[in-house]
Structure formats: C-alpha cells, structure tokens
N, C-alpha and C positions, 0 to 999 in steps of 0.2 A: 626698368622694372617691367615685369609682365604679370598679368592677372591669370591665376590658374584656378580652375573649377574642380571641387572635390564633392562627391556625393556620399552621404552617410545614410545607409539604409538600415532602419531599426525594425526588428521583428519582436513581437511580444508573446509571452506565454504566462499562464497562471490562472486563468478563469475570467469569466465575464466581469468587467469592472475592476478587476484587481491585477490584470496582467501587466507586466513589466518587461523592460529589455533595454540593452544599451549597446552601442557600437562605437569603437574607437577607430579614427583614421589618423595616420601620421600626415603631418603637413610640414613643409619647409618653413624656415624662419621668414616671417613677413607680417604684413598688416591685414587683419580680417576686414574686408570692405563691405561685404553684403552677405545676406542669408535669405534663403526662401525655404518654406516648409510646405510639402504636399502630404496631407494625411490620407489614410486609406478611407474609401467612401463609407465604410461602416465603423469607423472610429466613434466611440461614445463621446458625448459632450463633457465627460469627466476627465478626458485625457490631458495629462500634464507632460510637457516636454522641456528639458533643460539642455542647453548647450554649454559645456564647459571646456577650458583649456587646461591641459595637464603638461607641465614641464619642470623638470628639476625638483620634484617633489611638492610642487605648488600647484593647487587647483584653483581656477578662477572662473566664476560664473560669467557668461558672456550674454546669455538670453534665457528668459524663463517665460513660458506660455502656460497659463494655468486655466484648466477647465475649457479647452479649446479643441475643436474638431473641424474648423474651417481653415482652408489653406492660408498661409501667410505669403502674400506676394513678395517679390524681391524688395528687401528693405536694407537700407544703409545702417551699418552698426557703428555707433560712436560711444566713447567712454569719456568720463572727466579725467583730467590730469591728476596724477599722484605725485607725492614727494617720494624721497628715496626710501622710506620706511613703509610705503603702501597706503598712507592716509590720503584720502581724496581731498584735493585742494579746493576751497571755496571759490565761488565766482570772483570775490574781490581779489584772490591771490592769482588766479589763472582762469580766465573765462572761457578759454577755448576747449573744445572736446576734440578727441582724435579718434582714428581707427585703432582698435586694440592690437598690440603686438601678440603674435601667436607663434608657437613653436612646439615641437614634440607632437602631442596628440590633441585632437579635438574630439570630445565624447558627446554623443547625443543620447540622452536618457529619457525613457518614456515610462510613465507609471499611470495607474488607474485606467487602463485601456481594456480592451478585449484581446483574445488571442488572434493576432493579425499578422499576415506576412505580405508586405511589410506594413507596419502600424503607421509609419511615416517615413518619408525620405527628406532629409535635410541637405540642401545644396548650399555649399559655401564657397565664396570667392575670396582668394587670398592674393594680395599683391606681394610678389616675391622678388 
C-alpha cells in the first residue's frame, strides 16, 4: 500500500462572518490516515470546518472543527468500530479504533467565515 496526499482548497463567499464554501475531491478507495488544516491568516475565530466522506449516497462526518482559526497540525484520524448496520460498538464489544475507510469524495465545508481565497486548505493522507 502507498500513502497519497490530497489537498482540498476551500474558498468562501457571502460576507463578513457569514461566508461559506465547500470543495469536493475524489479519492481512491483506502483508509484516511491523517489530516492537517491551514487557515487563511485573516480567518475569523467563528470559522467552522467539517470534513465528510461521500460515497454511494452515504455522507459520513470525519472531522468537525468549530469556532477555530488556528492551524491544525498533522493529526491521525481514528474512528470507533461499527456493526453491519452502522451502530458504533461500545468499548466492551470492540475496544479498538481504526482509520476510517474512504472512497468517492472527501468534502471540506466551511461556514461562518469571511470572504477568503482560500479560507482554508485541508490536506488529507489516504493509504491506498
């Protein structure tokens, strides 16, 4: 397996404190290993960022950063195990977390920002 790096650049429009935007990037089937976020130097402290995975009509939230404008250094992303219907298994059932499986699109969405180009750059690392 090889780790591939993808950049998701999000521009925002709409006015001071209420600007929003999103960007989709197609990724190959694999596991999301890590994420880093670089905000624009002028991003307000009200900026919200969400990273989701879209595949087969299902959207899954992978990361939510609320009221943040400071860069997020490289972070490993882990999720709890789920059963076959999507219910998170408790620690007694399955104590291990794993890297989330991704395919299709990763979407970075920003809200409550200013008009910025880019408002943030999200870099993801996928083990394919």
